[in-house]
N, C-alpha and C positions, 0 to 999 in steps of 0.2 A: 377740877380745873387742876391743869399742870400748875399754870401760876398759884395758882392760890396755896398748892402743897405745897410747892419752892419756897414759899411767902413762912408757909406755917413752921416748917423747916429751920426758918432761920436766915433763910439766904435774904440780902440786900440787893435790888435789883437796880437797875438807871435806867432811865430813861432819855430821850432826846431833847434836846432844845427847841431856839426857836425855828419857827421857818418863815413865817411872812418878813419877817426883818433880812433875814439870810435872801428871801427872795429879792427884794426892792435893793439889794448889794449889784447882784444879778440883774437889776434894769427894769422890775418891775415898774410898771408906771405909777404914780398916785392916781388914787382914784379906780385903779382896774381890782376885781378882786383875784387874791392869790389863786384860789381854786380854780378859775378861769386859764390858768396855766396848764391844769392838768390835761387842759387839749389845747391848748397851744405851745407850752415849751413843756412837754413829757419829761423830756430830758435833763433840764436846770432843777425838777424836782425829784428824780432819779440820782442827779448826780448828790442833794443835798442825803437824802436817805442813806444814800455809802458813805457820804461822810460823817455823817454820825454810826453807822454801823462801824466803822474804821475807828474813831473814839470809842469806841467800846458800850454803845447803846445795844442793851438789849429789850429795850420797847423802843417802836418808833411808830410816832402820830403823821399818821395821812393827813394830805392839805385840804381839808375837808372842814375848819373850823366852822365855817360862814355858808355851808353846803346846805342849810335848810334852803326849801320853798321860799320863804319871807324873808331870807334876809337876800338871795340870790332875788329878787324878783326887784330889790331895789337896784340894778344893774341889769334888767332884762333880762336875765339868767337862769327866773322861774322856768323855762322848759330844755331846761338841761342839766337837771337835780339828779338825773339818773343817771346821764354819761359823766358827768363831772365827780357823783361819789364812786362807780363805776373804779371807772379810769385812777381814780387818785389814790382804790385799795390797789387795784391791778400794780399798780407804780410800784409802789410801796412793797408788795411784795417778791414782783421779780427784783426788787434793786438787794433783798436781804434774803429771802432767802428761806431758810428754814434756822436763819443764823439768830434771829429774832424776834418778838411779836409784832403783830400789824396792829395798832390801836386805832381805832375809828376816829378822830378829835370831831365832837360834837359841842357846838359852841351856840352862844343867847340868838334868838331870830332877830333882833334888833329892835324889837318892840314893846313896851309895857302890856302886861296882862294886867286884869280886872279883877279888883276895883280900879289901880293906879294908872291905869291905861283903857282902851280899847279891845285890846286883845282878844279874844275866850280861853278858858281853859285846849277845852275839847281842839280848838283850832291849833294854839300850840303840839300839844299831843298828835294830833292827825298829820306836822310838819315833820315831825320825830319820827313815826314811825315810818312815814313816806322816806325818810335819807335812810336811814338805817335798815329800812326795809329794803332800799335797792344794795346797797353796799354788802349785804350780805349774800348777795348773789356773787362776789368776788371773796368771800369764805374770811374776814377778815375774826381776828382771835379776839379780841373783846372791844366794848365800847370806850371810849373816856369823854365823859359831860365835863366840861372845862369851863372857867370865869364865868361862872355864874357871879349875878348877887343875891336873886331872886330864888326862897327855896321852890315856890311855887311853879317857875318856870322848870327849873331842873326836877322837881318832881314830873312833867309833863316829861322831862326828855329817859327818867329812872321807868317810868312805868311801857312808856312804849318798848326799850332796850329789852327790860323784862318781858312782857308781851312776846316778844321774836326771839327767847331765850337764850340773852347772850350777856356774859359776864362783862359786867359793867363799872367802870373808874368816875367817883364823882370829886370833883374839886370848885370850890367856893374863891371867891378873890377878897381879900380883905383891905379895907385904908389903913393908914398908921394909927387911924383912929382903933383897933381894935372889930369892928365892925365892917361888913359890905357894906356900898352906896344904901340900898334897901335897906340896912340895919342887922341886918341879920348875925346874930353872933356865934362866936368858933361853937359854943357849947350847945348851940339851940343847932345848928349845920349834922353836928355829928348825930345829937339824937336823933333828929326827923329821918336822918337817910340812912342810922341802923336800924331804925325802925319802921323803915323800908325796904330793910331785907341788903341793903347796899353794902359789901364786904371791905368797899377800899373806899378810903375817903381820905379830904385832904383840902392843899389851898397850891394854890399855883397863879401867878405874875404878882399884882399890887405892887409896893414900892421897892421892894426888895430883899436879899436874905435876912438886914439884921430885923427890921421891923417883923417879918418871914415865922422870925424865933417864936416872936412871944404868941402869936396864932399857933407855932408845932406844940409847945407849950402845955396850954389849953387845949387842943387835941390831945394832946399824951395822955393828960389828966383823965380828959373822960371819955377814954376811949372805951366801949363795952367789948368784952372777951368775944374774942374769932373775928374779931375786925381790926384792919393795915390800915397804914396811915403813908402818903402821899406829899412831897412837896418839892416843890418847880417854880421857883421865884423867878421876878426878872432880873439881869443881869446890872441891878442898880435904880436909880431913880434918869429918866432920857434927860438928858439938858441937848439944848440947841446952840450947836458951836458951828458960826461960822453960816450958819442955815441949815447946817446936818444932824438929822439927831443922834447923839450917842450916848451912848449905856458903857458908865464908867468902871463897872466891878468886875475886878481882871481871875481870869480860871483861876488864880491861886485864891481868894476872897472867899469863893461860890466853893470851893471846895472846901474851905475852912468851917464854911456854914453848912455844908452839905456832912459834914464830920459830926456836926453839933446835932444835929437834924435824925440823923442816925443814934448818937448815944441820945436820946431820948425815947427812942423808938419808933424812930419812919423806918417804913421799908423797904420803899420807894424812892430813891431823888431822881433830880434829872435839874430842868430849866424852863425860863419862859421868853416874851421878852429879850432883845438885845443879846441871848447867846448864842454863845458859835461850839461847832464840833469841838474848839479847845477849852472849852466851860467844859462839855461832858467828860472831854479826856483827862481831868481836871480831878472832877469828881471824880473818875470809876478811878482812878488809878490813888487815890486819898482815901474813899469809901473800899475800898475791893483790898488798898493795901493790907 
């Protein structure tokens, strides 16, 4: 695929930033899933994509993080899986055209897989195959499985996307302890995911850019040949100020850490919760400059 060729040729690609926190700033009520706005407020979603494109993003993620049947059922939207995912890809594609890659964002189901919970692996696999399969009708360029803490759950997503024949990025979320909340280490994550044939592996979300640097160092030391790295930190640690959630990492700070990630060998940099097009613009200017 062209994207992998670009990375193999040493190019650094810029991914976009947060979607959910920006939708909240634009009026998304608490308790309403962001994915529902693909149907009720498509122009707001499209404008966020356009803002990230203008900021220099070369990969934009669809508003489908919780777009699987299991997660949507918590909001009585399970019957809208196809519409939500197809509309999300269509909105992103119309917003960016051929100026950026459209990545289908796929997140956790919201339930624990066996033996830690009651969700069978096969049920998670079926949910991801359904979500990705519907989205593929609108031709996204790739899938990004993001913010996972359980290796078994992200493996279900990998197997689903591989069966459907689309390039897959995998990112897991690590705590300040250096492990996911399910106890997965960066070493284990990159070993298991690369053994499955995943070519782009990394980390997103978490506690902020500084803690992510330690995780990136481990990924870089344990990266197999032919595997590329991605890093997308939160814009700092969220704090409650006057009843509002505030992320305190400035665009300049995020750009400074993005440069450090690239220095360690990261191939794709972006951002996660609390970030804005201003953060992505600073990252782009610093990394590409």
